[in-house]
MITISE-886369 format. One record per residue (C-alpha): residue in one letter; x, y, z. Coordinates in pm, 1 decimal, decimal comma, padded with zeros to 6 digits. Example, Ala and Ser with C-alpha at 12.3 -4.5 7.8 and 13.67 -1.06 7.14 Angstrom:
BEGIN
+-----+----------+----------+----------+
| res |       px |       py |       pz |
+-----+----------+----------+----------+
|   a |  01230,0 | -00450,0 |  00780,0 |
|   s |  01367,0 | -00106,0 |  00714,0 |
+-----+----------+----------+----------+
This chain:
BEGIN
+-----+----------+----------+----------+
| res |       px |       py |       pz |
+-----+----------+----------+----------+
|   m |  00329,3 |  01714,9 |  00235,4 |
|   v |  00087,8 |  01980,6 |  00357,5 |
|   i |  00289,6 |  02054,0 |  00670,6 |
|   a |  00613,6 |  02056,9 |  00471,3 |
|   s |  00458,7 |  02305,8 |  00227,8 |
|   l |  00352,5 |  02531,9 |  00513,1 |
|   a |  00696,6 |  02514,3 |  00671,5 |
|   i |  00879,0 |  02587,7 |  00346,1 |
|   g |  00648,2 |  02878,4 |  00268,5 |
|   q |  00695,8 |  03021,0 |  00617,4 |
|   a |  01073,7 |  02985,5 |  00596,1 |
|   l |  01100,1 |  03140,7 |  00250,3 |
|   g |  00868,6 |  03433,2 |  00322,7 |
|   r |  01026,9 |  03774,2 |  00337,9 |
|   l |  01051,8 |  03967,4 |  00658,3 |
|   d |  00724,2 |  04154,1 |  00600,9 |
|   d |  00423,8 |  03983,7 |  00756,7 |
|   d |  00198,3 |  04008,4 |  00448,5 |
|   t |  00427,4 |  03797,8 |  00231,4 |
|   r |  00517,4 |  03560,5 |  00509,0 |
|   s |  00152,4 |  03482,9 |  00580,2 |
|   s |  00036,6 |  03435,8 |  00219,8 |
|   l |  00328,7 |  03234,6 |  00081,8 |
|   p |  00261,7 |  02914,0 |  00282,4 |
|   i | -00101,2 |  02905,5 |  00164,7 |
|   f |  00019,4 |  02949,2 | -00193,0 |
|   y |  00259,4 |  02657,0 | -00153,7 |
|   i | -00025,9 |  02424,9 | -00050,6 |
|   a | -00233,9 |  02520,1 | -00357,0 |
|   r |  00063,2 |  02498,6 | -00592,2 |
|   n |  00133,2 |  02134,9 | -00505,9 |
|   f | -00226,5 |  02035,6 | -00578,7 |
|   g | -00224,7 |  02214,0 | -00913,6 |
|   l |  00101,8 |  02053,4 | -01017,1 |
|   a | -00016,7 |  01704,8 | -00918,9 |
|   l | -00343,8 |  01749,8 | -01107,5 |
|   f | -00157,7 |  01877,2 | -01414,7 |
|   i |  00074,4 |  01574,9 | -01415,3 |
|   a | -00218,9 |  01335,4 | -01367,8 |
|   i | -00405,4 |  01489,0 | -01662,6 |
|   l | -00099,1 |  01477,0 | -01886,0 |
|   n | -00051,7 |  01108,3 | -01808,6 |
|   h | -00423,6 |  01026,1 | -01838,6 |
|   i | -00437,9 |  00883,6 | -01485,0 |
|   q | -00663,0 |  01138,8 | -01316,6 |
|   q | -00919,5 |  00868,5 | -01227,2 |
|   q | -00653,3 |  00672,7 | -01038,6 |
|   v | -00528,6 |  00963,9 | -00826,1 |
|   i | -00844,6 |  01168,6 | -00776,1 |
|   l | -00907,0 |  01032,2 | -00423,4 |
|   t | -00554,1 |  01120,4 | -00318,0 |
|   l | -00591,1 |  01471,6 | -00458,3 |
|   v | -00926,4 |  01522,6 | -00283,5 |
|   v | -00778,8 |  01413,3 |  00049,6 |
|   y | -00484,1 |  01647,9 | -00008,2 |
|   v | -00719,8 |  01940,2 | -00075,5 |
|   i | -00920,5 |  01868,7 |  00239,5 |
|   l | -00608,8 |  01839,7 |  00454,9 |
|   g | -00459,7 |  02145,7 |  00288,2 |
|   d | -00771,0 |  02350,2 |  00356,2 |
|   f | -00780,7 |  02238,7 |  00718,0 |
|   a | -00411,0 |  02311,9 |  00772,3 |
|   g | -00441,2 |  02644,3 |  00589,6 |
|   v | -00727,1 |  02756,0 |  00815,1 |
|   l | -00535,9 |  02654,5 |  01127,0 |
|   y | -00227,4 |  02833,5 |  00999,0 |
|   s | -00425,9 |  03148,7 |  00924,3 |
|   i | -00580,2 |  03150,8 |  01272,2 |
|   w | -00239,6 |  03099,3 |  01431,3 |
|   n | -00083,3 |  03371,1 |  01217,3 |
|   k | -00357,7 |  03624,9 |  01300,0 |
|   r | -00307,3 |  03560,9 |  01671,3 |
|   r |  00068,5 |  03594,4 |  01630,3 |
|   l |  00032,3 |  03924,3 |  01445,1 |
|   a | -00216,1 |  04053,4 |  01703,8 |
|   g |  00034,3 |  03971,8 |  01978,2 |
|   l |  00310,2 |  04154,0 |  01792,2 |
|   s |  00097,6 |  04465,4 |  01742,7 |
|   q |  00006,6 |  04475,6 |  02113,1 |
|   e |  00372,7 |  04462,6 |  02209,4 |
|   n |  00451,9 |  04770,6 |  02001,1 |
+-----+----------+----------+----------+
C-alpha cells in the first residue's frame, strides 16, 4: 500500500518538481488518516492499531527513502542544465 501510494502520487504530480515531490508523501499520510477515521467510527481502533502503527513506520521509512532519491534526482537535473 505504501509503495502504491508513492507511485500514484508520483504519477499524478504535475510537471513542476515541487508538486511532484510532495504529493507522494501526502498520499502516504492520507491513507493512514482515512484508515484511522474509519476505525474510530466503527469503534474498532483497538483491533487495528498494530496494523496502523506498522503502516506508519513503513510509510515513514519509504517516505525518507523517496525524499533522498528525489533530492538526488533533482540535483542531477540541475547539474545537467
